[in-house]
PDB file of N, CA, C and O in Angstrom:
ATOM      1  N   MET A   1     115.227  91.477 104.675  1.00  0.00           N
ATOM      2  CA  MET A   1     114.417  90.633 103.843  1.00  0.00           C
ATOM      3  C   MET A   1     114.285  89.254 104.474  1.00  0.00           C
ATOM      4  O   MET A   1     115.293  88.653 104.846  1.00  0.00           O
ATOM      5  N   ASN A   2     113.086  88.748 104.599  1.00  0.00           N
ATOM      6  CA  ASN A   2     112.850  87.413 105.141  1.00  0.00           C
ATOM      7  C   ASN A   2     112.554  86.438 104.004  1.00  0.00           C
ATOM      8  O   ASN A   2     111.422  86.332 103.531  1.00  0.00           O
ATOM      9  N   LYS A   3     113.567  85.750 103.592  1.00  0.00           N
ATOM     10  CA  LYS A   3     113.382  84.756 102.537  1.00  0.00           C
ATOM     11  C   LYS A   3     113.341  83.376 103.177  1.00  0.00           C
ATOM     12  O   LYS A   3     114.126  83.108 104.086  1.00  0.00           O
ATOM     13  N   PRO A   4     112.461  82.500 102.738  1.00  0.00           N
ATOM     14  CA  PRO A   4     112.437  81.142 103.280  1.00  0.00           C
ATOM     15  C   PRO A   4     113.663  80.375 102.808  1.00  0.00           C
ATOM     16  O   PRO A   4     114.236  80.665 101.758  1.00  0.00           O
ATOM     17  N   GLY A   5     114.048  79.398 103.604  1.00  0.00           N
ATOM     18  CA  GLY A   5     115.191  78.575 103.221  1.00  0.00           C
ATOM     19  C   GLY A   5     116.060  78.287 104.420  1.00  0.00           C
ATOM     20  O   GLY A   5     115.720  78.617 105.556  1.00  0.00           O
ATOM     21  N   ARG A   6     117.158  77.681 104.153  1.00  0.00           N
ATOM     22  CA  ARG A   6     118.085  77.294 105.202  1.00  0.00           C
ATOM     23  C   ARG A   6     118.868  78.497 105.690  1.00  0.00           C
ATOM     24  O   ARG A   6     119.290  79.340 104.899  1.00  0.00           O
ATOM     25  N   ARG A   7     119.060  78.571 107.009  1.00  0.00           N
ATOM     26  CA  ARG A   7     119.843  79.659 107.574  1.00  0.00           C
ATOM     27  C   ARG A   7     121.317  79.479 107.230  1.00  0.00           C
ATOM     28  O   ARG A   7     121.814  78.359 107.107  1.00  0.00           O
ATOM     29  N   ILE A   8     121.975  80.563 107.085  1.00  0.00           N
ATOM     30  CA  ILE A   8     123.413  80.521 106.807  1.00  0.00           C
ATOM     31  C   ILE A   8     124.142  80.514 108.137  1.00  0.00           C
ATOM     32  O   ILE A   8     123.902  81.355 109.004  1.00  0.00           O
ATOM     33  N   SER A   9     125.025  79.563 108.279  1.00  0.00           N
ATOM     34  CA  SER A   9     125.789  79.434 109.509  1.00  0.00           C
ATOM     35  C   SER A   9     127.057  80.260 109.411  1.00  0.00           C
ATOM     36  O   SER A   9     127.777  80.194 108.414  1.00  0.00           O
ATOM     37  N   VAL A  10     127.327  81.040 110.453  1.00  0.00           N
ATOM     38  CA  VAL A  10     128.536  81.848 110.450  1.00  0.00           C
ATOM     39  C   VAL A  10     129.684  81.161 111.168  1.00  0.00           C
ATOM     40  O   VAL A  10     130.849  81.449 110.896  1.00  0.00           O
ATOM     41  N   GLY A  11     129.361  80.248 112.090  1.00  0.00           N
ATOM     42  CA  GLY A  11     130.394  79.517 112.812  1.00  0.00           C
ATOM     43  C   GLY A  11     130.947  78.392 111.957  1.00  0.00           C
ATOM     44  O   GLY A  11     130.244  77.836 111.113  1.00  0.00           O
ATOM     45  N   VAL A  12     132.194  78.066 112.177  1.00  0.00           N
ATOM     46  CA  VAL A  12     132.826  76.978 111.429  1.00  0.00           C
ATOM     47  C   VAL A  12     133.093  75.829 112.381  1.00  0.00           C
ATOM     48  O   VAL A  12     133.815  75.980 113.366  1.00  0.00           O
ATOM     49  N   ARG A  13     132.507  74.682 112.082  1.00  0.00           N
ATOM     50  CA  ARG A  13     132.758  73.498 112.893  1.00  0.00           C
ATOM     51  C   ARG A  13     133.969  72.773 112.317  1.00  0.00           C
ATOM     52  O   ARG A  13     134.010  72.511 111.115  1.00  0.00           O
ATOM     53  N   PRO A  14     134.959  72.443 113.152  1.00  0.00           N
ATOM     54  CA  PRO A  14     136.179  71.797 112.641  1.00  0.00           C
ATOM     55  C   PRO A  14     135.896  70.494 111.885  1.00  0.00           C
ATOM     56  O   PRO A  14     136.520  70.234 110.856  1.00  0.00           O
ATOM     57  N   GLU A  15     134.955  69.666 112.387  1.00  0.00           N
ATOM     58  CA  GLU A  15     134.701  68.400 111.707  1.00  0.00           C
ATOM     59  C   GLU A  15     134.082  68.607 110.330  1.00  0.00           C
ATOM     60  O   GLU A  15     134.208  67.749 109.455  1.00  0.00           O
ATOM     61  N   ALA A  16     133.414  69.741 110.134  1.00  0.00           N
ATOM     62  CA  ALA A  16     132.796  70.015 108.844  1.00  0.00           C
ATOM     63  C   ALA A  16     133.822  70.476 107.812  1.00  0.00           C
ATOM     64  O   ALA A  16     133.540  70.449 106.614  1.00  0.00           O
ATOM     65  N   THR A  17     134.995  70.894 108.249  1.00  0.00           N
ATOM     66  CA  THR A  17     135.995  71.393 107.311  1.00  0.00           C
ATOM     67  C   THR A  17     136.937  70.300 106.829  1.00  0.00           C
ATOM     68  O   THR A  17     137.759  70.537 105.943  1.00  0.00           O
ATOM     69  N   ARG A  18     136.825  69.106 107.403  1.00  0.00           N
ATOM     70  CA  ARG A  18     137.694  68.006 106.969  1.00  0.00           C
ATOM     71  C   ARG A  18     137.305  67.543 105.577  1.00  0.00           C
ATOM     72  O   ARG A  18     136.135  67.572 105.195  1.00  0.00           O
ATOM     73  N   SER A  19     138.299  67.123 104.838  1.00  0.00           N
ATOM     74  CA  SER A  19     138.004  66.542 103.533  1.00  0.00           C
ATOM     75  C   SER A  19     137.559  65.099 103.734  1.00  0.00           C
ATOM     76  O   SER A  19     137.797  64.505 104.785  1.00  0.00           O
ATOM     77  N   GLU A  20     136.924  64.555 102.738  1.00  0.00           N
ATOM     78  CA  GLU A  20     136.458  63.173 102.837  1.00  0.00           C
ATOM     79  C   GLU A  20     137.618  62.204 102.999  1.00  0.00           C
ATOM     80  O   GLU A  20     137.502  61.230 103.742  1.00  0.00           O
ATOM     81  N   SER A  21     138.724  62.445 102.325  1.00  0.00           N
ATOM     82  CA  SER A  21     139.864  61.533 102.430  1.00  0.00           C
ATOM     83  C   SER A  21     140.450  61.542 103.836  1.00  0.00           C
ATOM     84  O   SER A  21     140.870  60.498 104.336  1.00  0.00           O
ATOM     85  N   VAL A  22     140.483  62.708 104.479  1.00  0.00           N
ATOM     86  CA  VAL A  22     140.993  62.796 105.851  1.00  0.00           C
ATOM     87  C   VAL A  22     140.051  62.056 106.795  1.00  0.00           C
ATOM     88  O   VAL A  22     140.501  61.313 107.667  1.00  0.00           O
ATOM     89  N   ALA A  23     138.758  62.253 106.625  1.00  0.00           N
ATOM     90  CA  ALA A  23     137.776  61.574 107.472  1.00  0.00           C
ATOM     91  C   ALA A  23     137.840  60.065 107.277  1.00  0.00           C
ATOM     92  O   ALA A  23     137.772  59.311 108.247  1.00  0.00           O
ATOM     93  N   THR A  24     137.969  59.620 106.034  1.00  0.00           N
ATOM     94  CA  THR A  24     138.051  58.184 105.742  1.00  0.00           C
ATOM     95  C   THR A  24     139.298  57.581 106.369  1.00  0.00           C
ATOM     96  O   THR A  24     139.245  56.486 106.928  1.00  0.00           O
ATOM     97  N   GLU A  25     140.407  58.281 106.282  1.00  0.00           N
ATOM     98  CA  GLU A  25     141.645  57.795 106.889  1.00  0.00           C
ATOM     99  C   GLU A  25     141.495  57.696 108.403  1.00  0.00           C
ATOM    100  O   GLU A  25     141.942  56.724 109.013  1.00  0.00           O
ATOM    101  N   MET A  26     140.871  58.697 109.006  1.00  0.00           N
ATOM    102  CA  MET A  26     140.666  58.698 110.449  1.00  0.00           C
ATOM    103  C   MET A  26     139.808  57.500 110.869  1.00  0.00           C
ATOM    104  O   MET A  26     140.132  56.816 111.840  1.00  0.00           O
ATOM    105  N   TRP A  27     138.724  57.249 110.145  1.00  0.00           N
ATOM    106  CA  TRP A  27     137.852  56.121 110.497  1.00  0.00           C
ATOM    107  C   TRP A  27     138.525  54.786 110.202  1.00  0.00           C
ATOM    108  O   TRP A  27     138.276  53.804 110.901  1.00  0.00           O
ATOM    109  N   GLY A  28     139.367  54.735 109.187  1.00  0.00           N
ATOM    110  CA  GLY A  28     140.121  53.517 108.911  1.00  0.00           C
ATOM    111  C   GLY A  28     141.061  53.168 110.048  1.00  0.00           C
ATOM    112  O   GLY A  28     141.191  52.003 110.421  1.00  0.00           O
ATOM    113  N   LEU A  29     141.714  54.179 110.597  1.00  0.00           N
ATOM    114  CA  LEU A  29     142.609  53.941 111.726  1.00  0.00           C
ATOM    115  C   LEU A  29     141.826  53.530 112.974  1.00  0.00           C
ATOM    116  O   LEU A  29     142.307  52.729 113.776  1.00  0.00           O
ATOM    117  N   GLN A  30     140.621  54.078 113.139  1.00  0.00           N
ATOM    118  CA  GLN A  30     139.778  53.680 114.267  1.00  0.00           C
ATOM    119  C   GLN A  30     139.354  52.221 114.116  1.00  0.00           C
ATOM    120  O   GLN A  30     139.328  51.480 115.099  1.00  0.00           O
ATOM    121  N   ALA A  31     139.025  51.805 112.900  1.00  0.00           N
ATOM    122  CA  ALA A  31     138.668  50.407 112.650  1.00  0.00           C
ATOM    123  C   ALA A  31     139.857  49.501 112.941  1.00  0.00           C
ATOM    124  O   ALA A  31     139.689  48.389 113.441  1.00  0.00           O
ATOM    125  N   SER A  32     141.050  49.973 112.630  1.00  0.00           N
ATOM    126  CA  SER A  32     142.268  49.229 112.919  1.00  0.00           C
ATOM    127  C   SER A  32     142.413  48.995 114.421  1.00  0.00           C
ATOM    128  O   SER A  32     142.791  47.904 114.849  1.00  0.00           O
ATOM    129  N   VAL A  33     142.115  50.008 115.213  1.00  0.00           N
ATOM    130  CA  VAL A  33     142.187  49.889 116.668  1.00  0.00           C
ATOM    131  C   VAL A  33     141.175  48.854 117.164  1.00  0.00           C
ATOM    132  O   VAL A  33     141.484  48.058 118.050  1.00  0.00           O
ATOM    133  N   VAL A  34     139.974  48.866 116.597  1.00  0.00           N
ATOM    134  CA  VAL A  34     138.939  47.900 116.979  1.00  0.00           C
ATOM    135  C   VAL A  34     139.431  46.472 116.747  1.00  0.00           C
ATOM    136  O   VAL A  34     139.283  45.608 117.611  1.00  0.00           O
ATOM    137  N   LEU A  35     140.017  46.231 115.572  1.00  0.00           N
ATOM    138  CA  LEU A  35     140.527  44.887 115.266  1.00  0.00           C
ATOM    139  C   LEU A  35     141.679  44.495 116.183  1.00  0.00           C
ATOM    140  O   LEU A  35     141.722  43.367 116.675  1.00  0.00           O
ATOM    141  N   LYS A  36     142.597  45.403 116.413  1.00  0.00           N
ATOM    142  CA  LYS A  36     143.739  45.091 117.273  1.00  0.00           C
ATOM    143  C   LYS A  36     143.294  44.764 118.699  1.00  0.00           C
ATOM    144  O   LYS A  36     143.834  43.853 119.327  1.00  0.00           O
ATOM    145  N   ARG A  37     142.314  45.507 119.206  1.00  0.00           N
ATOM    146  CA  ARG A  37     141.801  45.210 120.550  1.00  0.00           C
ATOM    147  C   ARG A  37     141.143  43.842 120.604  1.00  0.00           C
ATOM    148  O   ARG A  37     141.342  43.086 121.555  1.00  0.00           O
ATOM    149  N   ALA A  38     140.355  43.526 119.580  1.00  0.00           N
ATOM    150  CA  ALA A  38     139.693  42.223 119.537  1.00  0.00           C
ATOM    151  C   ALA A  38     140.731  41.099 119.481  1.00  0.00           C
ATOM    152  O   ALA A  38     140.563  40.066 120.130  1.00  0.00           O
ATOM    153  N   MET A  39     141.794  41.295 118.716  1.00  0.00           N
ATOM    154  CA  MET A  39     142.851  40.287 118.631  1.00  0.00           C
ATOM    155  C   MET A  39     143.554  40.139 119.978  1.00  0.00           C
ATOM    156  O   MET A  39     143.817  39.024 120.428  1.00  0.00           O
ATOM    157  N   ARG A  40     143.857  41.267 120.617  1.00  0.00           N
ATOM    158  CA  ARG A  40     144.543  41.226 121.909  1.00  0.00           C
ATOM    159  C   ARG A  40     143.689  40.510 122.958  1.00  0.00           C
ATOM    160  O   ARG A  40     144.208  39.719 123.745  1.00  0.00           O
ATOM    161  N   GLU A  41     142.387  40.784 122.970  1.00  0.00           N
ATOM    162  CA  GLU A  41     141.489  40.134 123.932  1.00  0.00           C
ATOM    163  C   GLU A  41     141.489  38.620 123.791  1.00  0.00           C
ATOM    164  O   GLU A  41     141.290  37.898 124.768  1.00  0.00           O
ATOM    165  N   ARG A  42     141.711  38.147 122.580  1.00  0.00           N
ATOM    166  CA  ARG A  42     141.713  36.707 122.329  1.00  0.00           C
ATOM    167  C   ARG A  42     143.104  36.103 122.388  1.00  0.00           C
ATOM    168  O   ARG A  42     143.266  34.884 122.315  1.00  0.00           O
ATOM    169  N   GLY A  43     144.102  36.956 122.519  1.00  0.00           N
ATOM    170  CA  GLY A  43     145.472  36.460 122.518  1.00  0.00           C
ATOM    171  C   GLY A  43     145.922  36.010 121.140  1.00  0.00           C
ATOM    172  O   GLY A  43     146.768  35.125 121.013  1.00  0.00           O
ATOM    173  N   TRP A  44     145.360  36.618 120.115  1.00  0.00           N
ATOM    174  CA  TRP A  44     145.667  36.248 118.737  1.00  0.00           C
ATOM    175  C   TRP A  44     146.729  37.141 118.149  1.00  0.00           C
ATOM    176  O   TRP A  44     146.884  38.301 118.528  1.00  0.00           O
ATOM    177  N   GLY A  45     147.465  36.562 117.203  1.00  0.00           N
ATOM    178  CA  GLY A  45     148.376  37.321 116.364  1.00  0.00           C
ATOM    179  C   GLY A  45     147.812  37.317 114.949  1.00  0.00           C
ATOM    180  O   GLY A  45     146.709  36.824 114.712  1.00  0.00           O
ATOM    181  N   TYR A  46     148.573  37.867 114.019  1.00  0.00           N
ATOM    182  CA  TYR A  46     148.110  37.949 112.639  1.00  0.00           C
ATOM    183  C   TYR A  46     148.031  36.575 111.981  1.00  0.00           C
ATOM    184  O   TYR A  46     147.204  36.369 111.093  1.00  0.00           O
ATOM    185  N   SER A  47     148.872  35.635 112.396  1.00  0.00           N
ATOM    186  CA  SER A  47     148.817  34.291 111.800  1.00  0.00           C
ATOM    187  C   SER A  47     147.529  33.568 112.194  1.00  0.00           C
ATOM    188  O   SER A  47     146.942  32.863 111.373  1.00  0.00           O
ATOM    189  N   GLU A  48     147.080  33.740 113.455  1.00  0.00           N
ATOM    190  CA  GLU A  48     145.813  33.121 113.872  1.00  0.00           C
ATOM    191  C   GLU A  48     144.636  33.729 113.107  1.00  0.00           C
ATOM    192  O   GLU A  48     143.717  33.021 112.698  1.00  0.00           O
ATOM    193  N   LEU A  49     144.677  35.040 112.923  1.00  0.00           N
ATOM    194  CA  LEU A  49     143.609  35.695 112.169  1.00  0.00           C
ATOM    195  C   LEU A  49     143.622  35.244 110.718  1.00  0.00           C
ATOM    196  O   LEU A  49     142.567  35.010 110.128  1.00  0.00           O
ATOM    197  N   SER A  50     144.797  35.125 110.147  1.00  0.00           N
ATOM    198  CA  SER A  50     144.919  34.666 108.766  1.00  0.00           C
ATOM    199  C   SER A  50     144.295  33.282 108.590  1.00  0.00           C
ATOM    200  O   SER A  50     143.572  33.044 107.623  1.00  0.00           O
ATOM    201  N   GLU A  51     144.570  32.378 109.515  1.00  0.00           N
ATOM    202  CA  GLU A  51     144.004  31.022 109.454  1.00  0.00           C
ATOM    203  C   GLU A  51     142.488  31.036 109.638  1.00  0.00           C
ATOM    204  O   GLU A  51     141.771  30.294 108.965  1.00  0.00           O
ATOM    205  N   ALA A  52     142.003  31.875 110.544  1.00  0.00           N
ATOM    206  CA  ALA A  52     140.565  31.937 110.812  1.00  0.00           C
ATOM    207  C   ALA A  52     139.792  32.543 109.649  1.00  0.00           C
ATOM    208  O   ALA A  52     138.605  32.263 109.487  1.00  0.00           O
ATOM    209  N   LEU A  53     140.444  33.367 108.839  1.00  0.00           N
ATOM    210  CA  LEU A  53     139.774  33.992 107.697  1.00  0.00           C
ATOM    211  C   LEU A  53     139.665  33.060 106.491  1.00  0.00           C
ATOM    212  O   LEU A  53     138.809  33.272 105.632  1.00  0.00           O
ATOM    213  N   LYS A  54     140.498  32.049 106.410  1.00  0.00           N
ATOM    214  CA  LYS A  54     140.503  31.157 105.249  1.00  0.00           C
ATOM    215  C   LYS A  54     139.149  30.504 104.986  1.00  0.00           C
ATOM    216  O   LYS A  54     138.715  30.480 103.835  1.00  0.00           O
ATOM    217  N   PRO A  55     138.449  29.964 106.013  1.00  0.00           N
ATOM    218  CA  PRO A  55     137.132  29.376 105.738  1.00  0.00           C
ATOM    219  C   PRO A  55     136.101  30.395 105.233  1.00  0.00           C
ATOM    220  O   PRO A  55     135.083  30.016 104.652  1.00  0.00           O
ATOM    221  N   LEU A  56     136.365  31.676 105.453  1.00  0.00           N
ATOM    222  CA  LEU A  56     135.457  32.723 104.981  1.00  0.00           C
ATOM    223  C   LEU A  56     135.821  33.195 103.572  1.00  0.00           C
ATOM    224  O   LEU A  56     135.178  34.091 103.025  1.00  0.00           O
ATOM    225  N   GLY A  57     136.850  32.589 102.994  1.00  0.00           N
ATOM    226  CA  GLY A  57     137.237  32.923 101.627  1.00  0.00           C
ATOM    227  C   GLY A  57     138.317  33.981 101.510  1.00  0.00           C
ATOM    228  O   GLY A  57     138.654  34.392 100.399  1.00  0.00           O
ATOM    229  N   ILE A  58     138.867  34.431 102.622  1.00  0.00           N
ATOM    230  CA  ILE A  58     139.938  35.433 102.588  1.00  0.00           C
ATOM    231  C   ILE A  58     141.251  34.709 102.835  1.00  0.00           C
ATOM    232  O   ILE A  58     141.571  34.331 103.962  1.00  0.00           O
ATOM    233  N   LYS A  59     141.999  34.527 101.763  1.00  0.00           N
ATOM    234  CA  LYS A  59     143.244  33.759 101.831  1.00  0.00           C
ATOM    235  C   LYS A  59     144.425  34.705 101.648  1.00  0.00           C
ATOM    236  O   LYS A  59     144.996  34.812 100.563  1.00  0.00           O
ATOM    237  N   ARG A  60     144.773  35.379 102.722  1.00  0.00           N
ATOM    238  CA  ARG A  60     145.901  36.307 102.737  1.00  0.00           C
ATOM    239  C   ARG A  60     146.887  35.869 103.804  1.00  0.00           C
ATOM    240  O   ARG A  60     146.504  35.297 104.825  1.00  0.00           O
ATOM    241  N   SER A  61     148.139  36.138 103.563  1.00  0.00           N
ATOM    242  CA  SER A  61     149.161  35.779 104.550  1.00  0.00           C
ATOM    243  C   SER A  61     149.059  36.690 105.763  1.00  0.00           C
ATOM    244  O   SER A  61     148.447  37.757 105.714  1.00  0.00           O
ATOM    245  N   ALA A  62     149.669  36.245 106.846  1.00  0.00           N
ATOM    246  CA  ALA A  62     149.688  37.043 108.067  1.00  0.00           C
ATOM    247  C   ALA A  62     150.361  38.390 107.824  1.00  0.00           C
ATOM    248  O   ALA A  62     149.935  39.401 108.382  1.00  0.00           O
ATOM    249  N   ALA A  63     151.406  38.417 106.998  1.00  0.00           N
ATOM    250  CA  ALA A  63     152.120  39.665 106.711  1.00  0.00           C
ATOM    251  C   ALA A  63     151.236  40.661 105.964  1.00  0.00           C
ATOM    252  O   ALA A  63     151.265  41.857 106.251  1.00  0.00           O
ATOM    253  N   VAL A  64     150.460  40.173 105.016  1.00  0.00           N
ATOM    254  CA  VAL A  64     149.563  41.053 104.259  1.00  0.00           C
ATOM    255  C   VAL A  64     148.468  41.604 105.171  1.00  0.00           C
ATOM    256  O   VAL A  64     148.134  42.787 105.104  1.00  0.00           O
ATOM    257  N   ILE A  65     147.911  40.740 106.023  1.00  0.00           N
ATOM    258  CA  ILE A  65     146.867  41.179 106.956  1.00  0.00           C
ATOM    259  C   ILE A  65     147.439  42.192 107.948  1.00  0.00           C
ATOM    260  O   ILE A  65     146.783  43.178 108.284  1.00  0.00           O
ATOM    261  N   ASN A  66     148.657  41.946 108.411  1.00  0.00           N
ATOM    262  CA  ASN A  66     149.334  42.879 109.311  1.00  0.00           C
ATOM    263  C   ASN A  66     149.435  44.263 108.679  1.00  0.00           C
ATOM    264  O   ASN A  66     149.061  45.259 109.298  1.00  0.00           O
ATOM    265  N   ARG A  67     149.937  44.326 107.455  1.00  0.00           N
ATOM    266  CA  ARG A  67     150.081  45.613 106.769  1.00  0.00           C
ATOM    267  C   ARG A  67     148.734  46.287 106.563  1.00  0.00           C
ATOM    268  O   ARG A  67     148.591  47.492 106.773  1.00  0.00           O
ATOM    269  N   ARG A  68     147.749  45.498 106.149  1.00  0.00           N
ATOM    270  CA  ARG A  68     146.424  46.051 105.876  1.00  0.00           C
ATOM    271  C   ARG A  68     145.813  46.666 107.140  1.00  0.00           C
ATOM    272  O   ARG A  68     145.271  47.771 107.105  1.00  0.00           O
ATOM    273  N   ILE A  69     145.907  45.944 108.238  1.00  0.00           N
ATOM    274  CA  ILE A  69     145.320  46.436 109.499  1.00  0.00           C
ATOM    275  C   ILE A  69     146.103  47.634 110.031  1.00  0.00           C
ATOM    276  O   ILE A  69     145.502  48.617 110.465  1.00  0.00           O
ATOM    277  N   ASN A  70     147.417  47.567 110.004  1.00  0.00           N
ATOM    278  CA  ASN A  70     148.220  48.668 110.547  1.00  0.00           C
ATOM    279  C   ASN A  70     148.088  49.952 109.739  1.00  0.00           C
ATOM    280  O   ASN A  70     148.237  51.042 110.292  1.00  0.00           O
ATOM    281  N   ARG A  71     147.815  49.847 108.463  1.00  0.00           N
ATOM    282  CA  ARG A  71     147.606  51.039 107.637  1.00  0.00           C
ATOM    283  C   ARG A  71     146.166  51.540 107.735  1.00  0.00           C
ATOM    284  O   ARG A  71     145.868  52.674 107.362  1.00  0.00           O
ATOM    285  N   GLY A  72     145.278  50.683 108.242  1.00  0.00           N
ATOM    286  CA  GLY A  72     143.867  51.049 108.259  1.00  0.00           C
ATOM    287  C   GLY A  72     143.304  51.040 106.851  1.00  0.00           C
ATOM    288  O   GLY A  72     142.325  51.722 106.547  1.00  0.00           O
ATOM    289  N   ASN A  73     143.950  50.244 105.988  1.00  0.00           N
ATOM    290  CA  ASN A  73     143.623  50.222 104.567  1.00  0.00           C
ATOM    291  C   ASN A  73     142.756  49.007 104.237  1.00  0.00           C
ATOM    292  O   ASN A  73     143.214  48.073 103.579  1.00  0.00           O
ATOM    293  N   PHE A  74     141.512  49.024 104.694  1.00  0.00           N
ATOM    294  CA  PHE A  74     140.595  47.927 104.399  1.00  0.00           C
ATOM    295  C   PHE A  74     139.171  48.443 104.436  1.00  0.00           C
ATOM    296  O   PHE A  74     138.893  49.508 104.986  1.00  0.00           O
ATOM    297  N   ASN A  75     138.277  47.674 103.844  1.00  0.00           N
ATOM    298  CA  ASN A  75     136.885  48.108 103.779  1.00  0.00           C
ATOM    299  C   ASN A  75     136.061  47.485 104.903  1.00  0.00           C
ATOM    300  O   ASN A  75     136.558  46.672 105.683  1.00  0.00           O
ATOM    301  N   ALA A  76     134.823  47.873 104.968  1.00  0.00           N
ATOM    302  CA  ALA A  76     133.930  47.389 106.026  1.00  0.00           C
ATOM    303  C   ALA A  76     133.735  45.873 105.930  1.00  0.00           C
ATOM    304  O   ALA A  76     133.583  45.206 106.954  1.00  0.00           O
ATOM    305  N   GLY A  77     133.737  45.335 104.737  1.00  0.00           N
ATOM    306  CA  GLY A  77     133.585  43.891 104.562  1.00  0.00           C
ATOM    307  C   GLY A  77     134.718  43.119 105.227  1.00  0.00           C
ATOM    308  O   GLY A  77     134.486  42.093 105.867  1.00  0.00           O
ATOM    309  N   PHE A  78     135.933  43.610 105.075  1.00  0.00           N
ATOM    310  CA  PHE A  78     137.078  42.959 105.705  1.00  0.00           C
ATOM    311  C   PHE A  78     136.985  43.053 107.218  1.00  0.00           C
ATOM    312  O   PHE A  78     137.274  42.083 107.918  1.00  0.00           O
ATOM    313  N   LEU A  79     136.585  44.212 107.731  1.00  0.00           N
ATOM    314  CA  LEU A  79     136.417  44.391 109.174  1.00  0.00           C
ATOM    315  C   LEU A  79     135.397  43.388 109.713  1.00  0.00           C
ATOM    316  O   LEU A  79     135.653  42.711 110.708  1.00  0.00           O
ATOM    317  N   LEU A  80     134.250  43.296 109.058  1.00  0.00           N
ATOM    318  CA  LEU A  80     133.211  42.379 109.521  1.00  0.00           C
ATOM    319  C   LEU A  80     133.651  40.923 109.415  1.00  0.00           C
ATOM    320  O   LEU A  80     133.330  40.115 110.287  1.00  0.00           O
ATOM    321  N   ALA A  81     134.379  40.585 108.361  1.00  0.00           N
ATOM    322  CA  ALA A  81     134.878  39.216 108.212  1.00  0.00           C
ATOM    323  C   ALA A  81     135.839  38.867 109.346  1.00  0.00           C
ATOM    324  O   ALA A  81     135.776  37.766 109.894  1.00  0.00           O
ATOM    325  N   CYS A  82     136.718  39.788 109.697  1.00  0.00           N
ATOM    326  CA  CYS A  82     137.670  39.549 110.784  1.00  0.00           C
ATOM    327  C   CYS A  82     136.942  39.354 112.107  1.00  0.00           C
ATOM    328  O   CYS A  82     137.239  38.426 112.860  1.00  0.00           O
ATOM    329  N   LEU A  83     135.988  40.234 112.383  1.00  0.00           N
ATOM    330  CA  LEU A  83     135.235  40.122 113.631  1.00  0.00           C
ATOM    331  C   LEU A  83     134.436  38.827 113.673  1.00  0.00           C
ATOM    332  O   LEU A  83     134.344  38.183 114.718  1.00  0.00           O
ATOM    333  N   GLN A  84     133.865  38.450 112.549  1.00  0.00           N
ATOM    334  CA  GLN A  84     133.110  37.190 112.482  1.00  0.00           C
ATOM    335  C   GLN A  84     134.037  35.994 112.675  1.00  0.00           C
ATOM    336  O   GLN A  84     133.691  35.055 113.391  1.00  0.00           O
ATOM    337  N   ALA A  85     135.200  36.017 112.052  1.00  0.00           N
ATOM    338  CA  ALA A  85     136.146  34.910 112.182  1.00  0.00           C
ATOM    339  C   ALA A  85     136.584  34.750 113.636  1.00  0.00           C
ATOM    340  O   ALA A  85     136.690  33.630 114.137  1.00  0.00           O
ATOM    341  N   MET A  86     136.835  35.861 114.308  1.00  0.00           N
ATOM    342  CA  MET A  86     137.252  35.789 115.713  1.00  0.00           C
ATOM    343  C   MET A  86     136.107  35.318 116.600  1.00  0.00           C
ATOM    344  O   MET A  86     136.326  34.538 117.526  1.00  0.00           O
ATOM    345  N   ARG A  87     134.905  35.777 116.332  1.00  0.00           N
ATOM    346  CA  ARG A  87     133.742  35.364 117.125  1.00  0.00           C
ATOM    347  C   ARG A  87     133.452  33.882 116.926  1.00  0.00           C
ATOM    348  O   ARG A  87     133.196  33.162 117.890  1.00  0.00           O
ATOM    349  N   PHE A  88     133.491  33.426 115.674  1.00  0.00           N
ATOM    350  CA  PHE A  88     133.219  32.023 115.377  1.00  0.00           C
ATOM    351  C   PHE A  88     134.247  31.133 116.058  1.00  0.00           C
ATOM    352  O   PHE A  88     133.892  30.111 116.645  1.00  0.00           O
ATOM    353  N   ALA A  89     135.514  31.510 115.984  1.00  0.00           N
ATOM    354  CA  ALA A  89     136.573  30.711 116.604  1.00  0.00           C
ATOM    355  C   ALA A  89     136.381  30.662 118.114  1.00  0.00           C
ATOM    356  O   ALA A  89     136.620  29.627 118.736  1.00  0.00           O
ATOM    357  N   LEU A  90     135.958  31.757 118.701  1.00  0.00           N
ATOM    358  CA  LEU A  90     135.720  31.812 120.137  1.00  0.00           C
ATOM    359  C   LEU A  90     134.533  30.929 120.514  1.00  0.00           C
ATOM    360  O   LEU A  90     134.588  30.215 121.516  1.00  0.00           O
ATOM    361  N   ASP A  91     133.455  30.970 119.716  1.00  0.00           N
ATOM    362  CA  ASP A  91     132.275  30.139 119.967  1.00  0.00           C
ATOM    363  C   ASP A  91     132.617  28.653 119.878  1.00  0.00           C
ATOM    364  O   ASP A  91     132.110  27.857 120.670  1.00  0.00           O
ATOM    365  N   VAL A  92     133.469  28.268 118.926  1.00  0.00           N
ATOM    366  CA  VAL A  92     133.865  26.863 118.764  1.00  0.00           C
ATOM    367  C   VAL A  92     134.648  26.412 119.983  1.00  0.00           C
ATOM    368  O   VAL A  92     134.438  25.304 120.477  1.00  0.00           O
ATOM    369  N   ARG A  93     135.548  27.254 120.477  1.00  0.00           N
ATOM    370  CA  ARG A  93     136.331  26.891 121.678  1.00  0.00           C
ATOM    371  C   ARG A  93     135.426  26.700 122.880  1.00  0.00           C
ATOM    372  O   ARG A  93     135.657  25.795 123.682  1.00  0.00           O
ATOM    373  N   ARG A  94     134.414  27.520 123.023  1.00  0.00           N
ATOM    374  CA  ARG A  94     133.481  27.392 124.146  1.00  0.00           C
ATOM    375  C   ARG A  94     132.720  26.062 124.070  1.00  0.00           C
ATOM    376  O   ARG A  94     132.506  25.406 125.089  1.00  0.00           O
ATOM    377  N   GLU A  95     132.317  25.674 122.865  1.00  0.00           N
ATOM    378  CA  GLU A  95     131.580  24.423 122.686  1.00  0.00           C
ATOM    379  C   GLU A  95     132.456  23.219 122.970  1.00  0.00           C
ATOM    380  O   GLU A  95     131.952  22.184 123.407  1.00  0.00           O
ATOM    381  N   GLU A  96     133.759  23.327 122.734  1.00  0.00           N
ATOM    382  CA  GLU A  96     134.664  22.198 122.947  1.00  0.00           C
ATOM    383  C   GLU A  96     134.896  21.919 124.425  1.00  0.00           C
ATOM    384  O   GLU A  96     135.321  20.821 124.782  1.00  0.00           O
ATOM    385  N   ARG A  97     134.628  22.884 125.282  1.00  0.00           N
ATOM    386  CA  ARG A  97     134.862  22.710 126.727  1.00  0.00           C
ATOM    387  C   ARG A  97     133.877  21.797 127.347  1.00  0.00           C
ATOM    388  O   ARG A  97     133.938  21.548 128.551  1.00  0.00           O
TER     389      ARG A  97
END
């Protein structure tokens, strides 16, 4: 019988069998790696990041930021704020030279 519609796939793709929580955790840890690399490139620790985030309205201690990043337990807004804070601080240093 030729019925119109989507074909049924018999093969199982491993990435398709992951649950959403597993995928979210995996991407959270990847985001954590992105932040850690950016910090390392700048020679920053968690205290420098904590200070740079304050003007953006994120007032968390270095210890809280450390835990959040190491667990990969943060949202896209926090990731973008961290990257922006590091970029802005880098741009200011370049202008001071």
